[in-house]
C-alpha positions in Angstrom: 19.2 1.8 -38.9 17.2 4.2 -36.9 17.2 7.6 -38.3 14.4 9.1 -36.7 13.0 8.6 -32.8 9.3 9.7 -31.8 8.3 10.6 -28.7 5.2 10.9 -26.7 4.8 14.1 -24.3 3.0 13.2 -21.3 4.5 10.8 -18.8 7.3 10.3 -21.7 9.1 13.6 -21.7 7.6 15.0 -18.5 5.7 14.2 -15.3 2.4 14.5 -16.1 0.1 13.1 -13.8 2.1 15.1 -10.8 1.3 18.8 -12.9 -2.1 17.5 -13.3 -2.5 16.4 -9.4 -0.7 19.6 -8.3 -2.8 22.2 -10.9 -6.3 20.3 -9.4 -5.6 20.6 -6.1 -4.2 24.8 -6.1 -7.8 25.1 -8.0 -9.8 23.4 -5.5 -8.0 25.6 -2.9 -8.8 28.5 -4.8 -12.3 27.8 -5.2 -13.1 26.5 -1.6 -11.6 30.2 -0.5 -13.9 31.7 -2.8 -17.2 29.7 -2.0 -17.3 26.3 -2.2 -18.4 24.0 0.7 -17.2 20.7 0.1 -14.2 18.8 1.6 -10.8 19.3 -0.6 -10.3 15.6 -1.3 -13.8 14.9 -2.5 -14.1 18.0 -4.5 -10.7 16.6 -6.1 -12.1 13.0 -7.1 -15.3 14.5 -8.3 -13.0 16.5 -10.9 -11.0 13.4 -11.5 -13.9 11.6 -12.0 -14.8 13.7 -14.8 -11.7 13.4 -16.4 -11.4 10.1 -16.5 -14.5 9.7 -18.1 -13.8 12.6 -20.8 -10.1 12.5 -20.7 -7.1 14.5 -19.2 -7.7 17.2 -21.8 -10.9 18.5 -21.2 -11.1 22.0 -21.1 -14.1 22.4 -19.3 -13.8 20.2 -16.3 -14.0 23.2 -13.5 -17.0 24.7 -15.3 -18.7 21.2 -15.5 -17.9 20.2 -11.7 -18.7 23.5 -10.5 -22.3 23.4 -12.8 -22.4 19.6 -11.4 -22.1 20.9 -7.6 -24.5 24.6 -7.3 -26.6 23.8 -10.1 -25.3 26.8 -12.2 -22.2 28.5 -13.2 -20.5 30.8 -10.7 -17.9 32.8 -12.4 -15.8 34.1 -9.1 -15.4 30.3 -8.3 -14.8 29.3 -11.8 -12.2 32.1 -11.9 -10.3 31.1 -9.1 -10.2 27.7 -10.1 -8.9 28.8 -13.6 -6.1 31.2 -12.0 -4.9 28.8 -9.2 -4.8 25.5 -11.8 -2.8 27.7 -14.3 -0.1 29.0 -11.6 0.6 25.9 -10.2 0.1 23.8 -13.6 3.1 26.4 -14.8 5.4 26.1 -11.7 5.0 22.3 -11.7 5.7 21.3 -15.2 9.0 19.8 -15.5 11.1 17.5 -17.7 11.9 13.7 -16.3 15.9 13.7 -15.4 18.2 13.6 -18.6 15.4 14.2 -20.7 16.9 17.6 -22.7 20.7 16.2 -22.5 19.4 12.8 -23.9 17.6 14.7 -26.9 20.8 17.0 -27.6 22.9 14.1 -27.5 20.4 12.2 -30.0 19.9 15.7 -32.3 23.8 15.3 -32.6 23.9 11.9 -34.1 21.9 13.1 -36.8 18.5 11.7 -35.7 15.4 13.2 -36.9 13.5 14.0 -33.5 9.3 14.1 -33.5 6.8 14.9 -31.4 3.6 12.4 -31.4 1.0 13.8 -29.1 -2.7 12.9 -28.5 -3.4 16.3 -26.3 -4.2 19.2 -28.3 -2.6 21.2 -30.7 -2.3 25.0 -28.0 -1.8 22.5 -25.4 1.0 20.6 -26.6 2.7 23.7 -27.7 2.4 25.2 -24.8 4.0 22.3 -22.8 7.1 22.2 -25.1 7.6 25.7 -24.8 7.9 26.3 -21.5 9.9 23.6 -20.7 12.3 25.2 -23.4 12.3 22.1 -26.0 10.2 23.6 -28.5 13.3 24.1 -31.0 15.1 20.3 -30.4 12.0 19.1 -32.6 12.0 18.7 -36.3 7.9 18.0 -36.6 5.3 17.6 -34.0 1.8 16.1 -34.7 -0.9 16.1 -32.3 -4.6 15.0 -32.0 -5.2 18.5 -33.9 -3.0 17.8 -36.9 -5.0 14.4 -37.9 -8.2 14.3 -35.5 -7.3 11.2 -34.8 -5.9 9.7 -31.4 -3.2 6.9 -31.3 -3.3 4.0 -32.1 -5.2 5.0 -35.3 -3.0 4.9 -38.3 -3.5 8.2 -39.2 -1.1 9.9 -36.7 1.6 7.3 -37.6 1.6 8.0 -41.2 1.5 11.9 -40.2 4.6 12.1 -38.7 6.6 9.7 -40.9 5.4 11.7 -43.9 6.4 14.8 -42.2 9.8 13.3 -41.0 10.2 11.9 -44.2 11.4 8.6 -43.1 10.2 5.0 -43.5 8.1 3.6 -40.6 11.3 0.8 -40.5 13.6 3.4 -39.7 11.7 4.8 -36.7 11.7 4.3 -33.1 8.8 5.4 -31.5 8.9 6.0 -27.5 6.1 6.4 -25.4 4.3 5.4 -21.9 1.2 3.8 -23.0 1.7 0.5 -24.8 -2.4 0.5 -26.2 -1.8 3.5 -27.8 2.0 4.4 -28.5 3.5 0.8 -28.7 0.5 -1.2 -30.5 0.0 1.8 -33.0 3.9 2.1 -33.8 4.0 -1.9 -34.4 1.5 -1.9 -36.9 3.8 -0.2 -39.3 6.7 -2.2 -38.0 8.4 0.5 -36.1 11.2 -0.1 -33.5 10.0 0.5 -30.1 10.3 1.5 -26.2 8.4 1.5 -23.6 9.1 4.6 -21.1 8.3 2.3 -18.2 9.3 5.3 -15.9 6.4 7.5 -16.7 4.0 4.6 -16.8 1.1 5.1 -14.0 -0.4 1.9 -14.0 1.6 -1.6 -13.8 2.5 -2.9 -17.2 3.2 -6.7 -17.2 4.0 -7.0 -20.7 4.2 -3.9 -23.1 5.4 -5.6 -26.2 7.7 -2.9 -27.1 11.3 -3.8 -28.2 13.2 -2.0 -25.3 11.7 -1.1 -22.1 13.1 2.1 -20.2 14.0 2.8 -16.9 15.0 6.2 -17.7 15.0 8.2 -21.2 19.1 8.1 -21.3 19.0 4.5 -22.1 17.8 5.2 -25.8 21.4 6.7 -26.3 23.1 3.1 -26.0 20.0 1.8 -27.7 20.6 4.0 -30.5 24.6 3.3 -30.4 23.8 -0.1 -30.5 21.3 0.1 -33.2 23.4 2.1 -35.4 26.7 0.9 -34.5 28.1 4.3 -33.4 31.1 3.9 -31.5 
C-alpha cells in the first residue's frame, strides 16, 4: 500500500528547462543592451557551459560569465542581467498540465505528499510559493537540509522520517533515473519515472512505472491501494 508520494520538483512538477532557457535569453538581452559586445547565441552557449560544469543552481553564473568575458565585473551589465533574468524566470515558471489537480486528488486519497529536491532551500521554496502549491505538501527536503544530493541515502532518510512512513510504503516520482529512481530503489521504495519531464532519451529508467503525464499517478494509486 502506498501511504506517501515523494516528488522531485524540477522537470517533474514544473518545466524547469523552459524556465531556465527563457530566463537566460532575457538576461543576455539585458546585458547586450548594456554593453555586452557578443553574439546572443554565443553568450547563451557560454552561460550554459558554466551551468553544465557547476550545476544549474549555480548562483554566480552571470558574475562568472561577465568576468570570463571582460576580465572583470561590470556591475551595470550584471544588474541588467540579473533583473531581466528574474522577470523572465517568474513569468516562465509554470506547472506541467494537470499537476495541481493531481496533487489535490492524491491528497484527498489520504496520502502524505513530500518534496525531495536537490535545489537550494531558498530556490525550492520560491518555486513552490510562486506556483501556489507550497501548502499542498506535508514536508519539503532540499539540498540544504542534508548537504547531500540524490541518490545519496541521507535525503531519502530525512524525508521518510519527516513524513513518518516506512520506505516500502512510499512512491518516489522523478525525472532523473540516476538520482531519483536509483536513490529510492536502494530503500525498496516504489518508483515512477516522470518521462514527460525528461530532457534526455532514457532507454530504461528502472522504475516501476513510467509516466507520460502526471495524471497517471491517480490510477496507479487506485490500483496499488485498491481504491474503487
